[in-house]
N, C-alpha and C positions, 0 to 999 in steps of 0.2 A: 632637912632641906630649908633653904632660905625662901621666904615668901616675899614677892615684890608686887605691890599694887601700883601699877603704872598710872592709874587715874589720880592717885594721891600725889604723884610726882607733878602732874599738870596743875593740881590744886596748889601745891607748894609754890610753883612758879607764879600762879595767880596771886597768892598771898604776898609774895615778895614784891610784885608789881604794886599792889595796893599799899603796902607799908612804905614803899619808896615814892609814892605819889607820882607815878609815871603814867602817862596816858597810854593805855594798852594799844591804841591804834597807831602809836609812834613806834613802828617796827624797829627802827634803828636804835632807839633808846632801850627797847625791850631786849634786843640782841646784845647790846652792851651790858645790860644789867645781869644777864644770865651767863656771861662768858665763864665765870669762875664759880658758878653755883654748885653747892654741895648738897645732894639729897641722898639720904640713906635710911635704912630701916634697922631698928634695934629690937630684938626680942627680949621682953621682960615678963617673967612668969609665963602666963598664957596669953599675953597680948603683944601687939607689935606697935612700936612707936615710930612715927614719921619724923625724921630729923631734917631740918633745913638750916644749913650753915651752922650746925652744932646746937640748934635750938629745937626742943620738942614742940612740934606744931600739930600733933595728932588731932586735937580738938579744934584748933584755930582754922584748919583747912576745911571744916565741915559746915561753914556758915552758908547761907543762901547767896550772899555777895560773892564769896569765893567760888561757889558752885557755878553761878552764872558766868563769871569771868573766865573760869577754867575752860568752859566750852568754847568761849570766844577766842582765847589765846591758843587753843589747840590747833587752830587753822594757820597760825603764823609759822612760816617755813623754818625760821631759825630756831624757834621753840621746839618744833617737832624734831629737827635734825639734832639739836643738843640732847634732848631727852632720849631719842632713839639710840644715839651713840652711847649714852650712859647705860641704857637698858641692855644693849648688846654686850657691853663690858661686864655688867652684872651677870649675864647669862653665859658668858664665855666658858667658865670653868665647870658648868653643869651644876647638878644638885640644887636646882632652883624651880620654884613654882611661880610663874609670872602670869598676871591677870591684866588684860587690857583689850582694846578694840582692834589692834593691828599686830598682835603678838605672833600669831601663826603665819601671817602673810608677809610681814615686814621685819619685825624685830628678831624673831627666832624661827625662820622658815624651815630649819632643819631640826626642830625640837623632836624629841623622842615620842612625846604624847601631845596631841592637840585636841582640846575639847572646846567646842563652840556652844556656850550656854545660851538658851533662849527661854523666854517666858512670854505669856500673853501681855499685851499692853495694860490690860486691866490689873493683872496680878503684879506687874512691875510698879504700877501706880500705887496699888494698895501697900506694897512693901515699902516704897519710898515714903508714903504718907505716915506709916507706923514709925519708920525711922525718925522722921521729923518730929512726930508727936513725943517720942521718947526724949527729945531734946527740948521739949516745950515750945515747939514751933507749930503753929496751926496754918495749914495751907488748904485752899479749896481743891477738892479732888479733880474737878473738871480742869482747872487751871494747871494743876500738876501733870495731868495726862497730856495736855497740849504741849507743855514744856518738854516732857520726855519724848513725845513723838517728833517735835521739832528738832531736838538734839539728834535723834536717830537719823532723820532725813539729812541733817547737816553733816553728820559724821560719815554717812554712807555715800554722800555725793561730793565730798571734798576731793581735790586732785591729789593731795599729798597724804599718803597712808590712809586710804579710806577704810571704813568699817566693812569688812566682808569676811565670809567664812573661807578658810583655806580649803583647797580641794581635798586634802587628806585629813581634815579635821573630822572628829566624831561629834555629831550634833546631839545635844542632850536638852530635852524640853523639861524645864524645872517648874512649870506652871502649877502642877498639883503635887510637887514633892516638898517635904519638909526639909529643913537644913540637914538633918541627919541622913535622910534619904539621898539628898544630893551628894553629900560626902561619900556615902557608901557606893553610889553609882560611879563617882569619879575615881575612887580607889580601885573599884573593880575594873574599870576601863584601863586605868594605868597598869594594873597588874597583868591584865590579859595582853596589853600592847607591848609591854617591855620584857616578856618572858625570854 
């Protein structure tokens, strides 16, 4: 199955905006910039590369600057429309695992399996903090928690494709689960749902 990280797609758009020196608040310029954007995922060994216009940007899209801008540009209607359209095309043939904040409600409302992952704010902050530390980035835990909470509020309250659980999604609280436990739970749900 093909894996699609839709958050990485928004990050790729943010990176393209930064590299092109475009003011992200200039929606017309952003819309023009992404008209012919090409974002895809390539599997290599046991990792997935994010490709932007033919260039591997897997690491480049994980900077603080890109992270902050991706949240901002995700509210631009033309960005959401372009990426949702691309995501729908990717999911059209099936055989796909897609991750994102509006997949079950907007992108793939008829998906065979919908799982809505949650975790406590403290656990999500801890996970993000560890992720940043592995990249050599130190960030204050309190500031990080405030950023994550602000993003949640922003994503849940936006008019276009808000973050919300689909009515038929299965909620899985991962707060106290290891990665292996999460995978096992998801596989178990998928198997029992698609019999």
